[in-house]
N, C-alpha and C positions, 0 to 999 in steps of 0.2 A: 504493499500499499504506499502510495506517494504522500507525502504533506504537500499541503497547500502552502501556498506563498503568501503571508500576511498582508504583505506590501502590495500585491495586484490590486486588491479591491480597494484601497482608497485612491489609487491612481485611475481606476475605472470610474469612480465617483467623480473625481475632478474633471475628467475627460465629460463626462457627461453635462456637468453643470457648467463646465465652460463653452460645450457646444449650444447648449440652451440660452446662455447669456449672449452668444455670438448671433443665434437667430433672434431673439427679442431686439438686439441692436438692429439688425437689418430690418426687421419688419417696422421698427420705430421709424426708421430714416425713410423708408419708403412712403410712409403716410404723412410724413412732416414736409416733404418736397412741396414749395409753393409755386404758383404759377406767378408769370411776370405780371400779370394784372393785380395779382394778390400782393405781391411784393411793391408795387406802385402805390396802391392803396395804403398798405401800413405805412410808408414812408410819409406819403402825404398827410396822414393822420396824426404822424408825429412830428413832422417839421413843417416848413414854411413852403415845399415844394420837393421836385423830384427832377433827376436828370436821367434818362434812358439813352444808353448808347448802343446801337444796333451794328455790330460789327460786319464786315464784308468778308473778313478773313483773308485780306489783301494787304500790299503796301499802304495803301489809302487810308487805312486805319490809324497809321502812327501819328500822323498830326492831331486826330482825336484824343487819342492814347495819352500824347504829351500835354495836350491842353487839361485833361481831366486829371491827371496827376498834379498839375500846377495848381488847379483850384480845389483840389480834395480837402486841403487841410484849412482852407477860408469858407468852405461850406459846413466844415464838420459842426453836428449838431443843429445844422439850419436846414440842409437839403441834403438827401441821400442820393447816391448815384448807383445806378442799376446796370450792368453790362449783359446784354444779351447776346451770345456768342453763336454764330451762325456756321462755323466750322464745319465742313462735310456734310452738310444740308442741301440736298438735291436743289431745292427750290431757290438758294442764294446764287446758283448757276444759270438758271433760266433767264432768258433776255429781259422778260418784263419786270423781273424784281431786282436784278443785278445792278440795275443804274440806280435803284434806290438806297444802294448801301455805300458806302457807311453812313448812317445817320444819328444825329444827336437830337434829342426831343426834350424840351425844356417844359415842366408842368409846374404851375404855381401851387398855391396851398388848397385851392378848391378842385385840384385835378383838371383844371383847363389847360389846353395846349396854349403855349406862349410864343414858342417860336419852334421852328424845324430846321436844321442844318440838313443837306442831303448832298454827298458827295466831297462837298469841301467845308471847310470852316472859317469864318470870319471873327477873329481874335477879338477884335474891339466889341463887335456886337454881343460875343458871348460874355465879357466881362461886364458889359452893361447889363445883360440878364442877370448874371450872378449877384451883381449889386441889388438889382431890383428884387430878387429872392432874398436878400439878406435884410433888405429894409421894408418888406412888406410885413404887415401886422396881420396876423392869422384871425 
């Protein structure tokens, strides 16, 4: 008769507990992913506005990304920034949508679109819009 290894059972229990916790974590994350619309609504309810950046996945995104990096600290606590990444999505490469990206959409505290930059960015206009967002009273 062979003796059972007493260490084997605690390891099996640990593996089972770990697997259950990992499964719960993944199930929780699946349900917690918010749509872009939900993220924008949440930002607007907490801030003076929101900026939505729609990436094209091309080099044309760089001026938009640089501008957002520069204004992010200025906006902190006053307006949120959401980036919608379109890399690898088939509809971005379609002719009817390709000329609409990249885009930067500025929303005020009421969720109303204030301005939309498409394809290129005018930094003076963006700075003026950021100032308006920061000085607007909710």
